[in-house]
N, C-alpha and C positions, 0 to 999 in steps of 0.2 A: 457517421462519425462527425459530421458537421455540428459544431456547437458543444459537443461533449467535452472536448479538451478545455475550452474556455470556462465552462461551468464547473468543471472539476478543479481547475486552477484557482478559480475564485473561492470555492469551498475550502480547499486546502489552505490557501493564504489566510482566509478568515479564521480557520481553525487555529492557526498559529498566532493569530492576533497581529499579523504584519500588514503594513501598508504596501501599496504597489511600488512606491519609491524604495522601500527597504528591500523588497524582493529584487527590483531592478539592480540595486547596489550589490546585493549578494551574488547576483548572476553576472556582475560586471557588464551590465548593459548601459550604454551611454544615455539613452533617453527612456523615461518612464512610459512614454506613449507606445514604445515597442511592446513592452510587457502588457500594457493595458489593452492593446489591440488583440493580443492572444486571448485575454479573458473575455473580451467583447465578441470574440469569434470573427473578427475582421480579417485576421491573418492567423497562420499556424506556425508554431516554432519549427525550425529545421530539426533534423535528426540529432545533431550534436547538442542542440539546446534542449531537446526533449529529454535526453539522457541526463543533462544537468538539472533539469526541473525534477525529474524522478528522484535523483539523488538528494536534492534539496528538501523535498517533501517526504522522502523515505517511502516512496511508492514505486510501482512498476510502470514502465512505459506503456505496457498494455492497458493498465488502468487509465492513464492519461488519455490514451487514444479511444477509450470506450470499448475495448475488446473484452475486458473482464470487469466485474463489478466489485471485486475485492481489491482494495488498494495494495495489498501485499502479493496479489496474484495467486494466492493459494485457493484450492478448490473449496467451495462451501458445500458440505454434504449434510443433508437433513433427511430424516426418515419420518414418515407419518406426520408431516407438517412441522417438523422441527426438533423432535426429541426422540430418544430411545425409550421404549416402554417394555422393560423386561417382563416376560410372561410368568416367571416364578423366581423364587429366591436363589436357586442354583444359577440361573441365567444372570441375575443381578450380580451375584458374587463373581461370576466369570467376567462380566464386563468391567467390574471394579478392578479386578486383577490385571486385565488387559490395559486399562487406562493407566494404572500405576506403572506397569512395564513401559508403556509409551512415554510417560513423563520422565522416568529414569533415563531412557535412551535419549530423549530430547535434551536433558540436562547434560549428559555426557558429551553429546555433540556440540552443544553451545560452549562447554568448557574447553573442548578440543579446539574449536574455532578461535576462542579467545587466546589460547596458548599459542596457536599458529600465528595469530596476528602480532603477538609480542615478539616472536622469533625473527 
């Protein structure tokens, strides 16, 4: 785990185009050196700050801690080196139908979550 959090914090900050000073301000940290020490791996953020960092960068705490490699924490599934290779047209059609059903379900769930957030 050592160093993973710092490297990921740096990568996430740079992805956003933010300075260390800006991140410290967003997190309501009094000194930039506190945040910088996390990136340099000198210190680790406490649990409360780890949650704030995850929220700020829209990633999971597990990602920040190096427990998973996917920032959103979802499983990465690949077959045969990364893709599905249907054996015939029937199988390909079946996979397309399943994918379409999944996308419809996902959209319904996202719409439901948005509706719940507004309520």
